[in-house]
Phi, psi and omega in degrees: 000310183298328177295320180302316182290323175298322169298314180300316181295321183296313180297323176296323176297316184295318173307312180304316181293320169309305180304310180303317179300317176293316180297320181296323180293316175301315184291321183294320178298307182299314181294324180290320177302310174302316177305315185291325176299320183288319178297322176296318186289340177268004172086010181267068191295327179288323175288324177294328176295316177303310187293312182295322173298320181288325176302314176296321181291322180301312184295316177301316183300328184273307185262349183095168186274356175239019180278137175301343176288359175271000188301313185298303182301323181291324181294313182295326178286325176292320179295323177299316184290328175294320184293332174273003187059024179267079197281326178299315175298313172309314179303318184293316181289329178287319175302320182287319174304317181292324174303313181288325174291322180295321186287323184266331188252340187094154187294340187256011172305140174298331181290325175292320173307313178301306182301316179302315178306312183297318181295320182299309183310314184297312179298325177294318178296335178264012184054037173261085190292324183297320182285326179301314178299323180298317184288320176310316178293324179295319184289316182299319178300319185279320193241341191275148172244151180309133185267130178269133181294132178241140181295329180304327188264311187287349180236131181303175184299319180305160188303318181219157181299155179293140172294136183284128175272121190272341177217123175296340183285345180276352183277130181290327184264015185304315185289324179297314181298318181293326184289320181295317178293324181287324179293316180296317177304319181297328184265351180227150181240133180274140173238139177260016182284330186260132182308314182240040183294336174295351180300311182296330183281326175292328179292322177301308180299318173309307178305313179299316176299324180290323177306319185274007175081022176252129186277137178214166173227156178266132179245149181230142180170212178226127185253012179254331183210151177286116177258006180283340186254132173078150176086181185264170173307318184291322175295321173303322180281324181296333183274358175286121185232005187209153177223146183209183187249143162247118179256133175276116182258339176216164177307117180061026171235115185246148170234146185274144178234140180262113175292319187290325181265342179076045180209160174273132181289125181296131177301342180268359179301143183298332181258020179301317179298329174291332181289331186264005182240027176275182173271124187248156183230142186279340179213166179300324178301316180295323178290319180290332174295312182298312187301312189288324180296314180303314177293315178303319182299302180299322179299312183297314184291331177293317179291326176298316184299319181292318182292324177288322178296316181298319179298312184300320185290317192267324190244333189301130179078009172252163177297137189291141175229170176299321175299307182294328176290323175294319175302311182300315177295318174304317182297316182296320175295317178296328181288323174298318178300321178296314180296321183293313181294325176305310180302314176304314179299306181300333176304328181287341174272348188247008177292000000 
């Protein structure tokens, strides 16, 4: 009898060790992921990289290499690589995350669309137009609906589109504008590392032109492809990746200026029409308000998607508990914050 109890005690001890080991692994993975996020936020990118790598290794050990449980670790690792400007490594991590999400959630999941959006941004930073274009096609096929032409989007903020200037030589202020752009270019360096880094440069040029008595507006859009057709309003805003200046040289006649390159866009350039069909802002204050709202919108809605997915995975269809009610309240709050910011962003398209 004593031997029997000794045997049962031994079994219990072994089971306890196993349970503690798995609980410790789960705790280690989550703790390391949060620690990596904190280190990244403090600018300690190399420490964040080591911690994020360890977090992923712990998660792989417990859940396997293709589990959806790796999502947080992979996302933090990708963010850390971006913080180190290691965009190629970040893209490789996000491609793995995308594959795992598509396998476990299906190709049309909102989480997949978020990851693809992040990948497109990365490939554009790396000047990998082929990869970005390929993902854009995938995104269009999966999530886009036929887009109805809307005056608020196809027409800039001014009452009617700018008249096209066929010859720059006819512009009286041509020499003055060229002098301003050339002087600014000598004193400033354009970097493509930041998504909206051109924002600061166009604000500078806007102020300099105003000082010289030249009226101008700040324009935002995409000068590589026409983003006005197809997709939703939010996709239209998401594809904006550049800012430039429209300078008024005659009544209702505007010419586009490239602050980053320091030149006047040639009227005969193939993409000239894209320059005159962006969303425009009368002042840097309006432009910065839009830019800040836009960034807050995407960040908050991404967080909202994660909270909702977490709730659906852990609590949906189960008996309500205090924890599930708190999680549901958090999900609803994030959803409302996302909707509120969405209204603010779309307001710029309806002015």
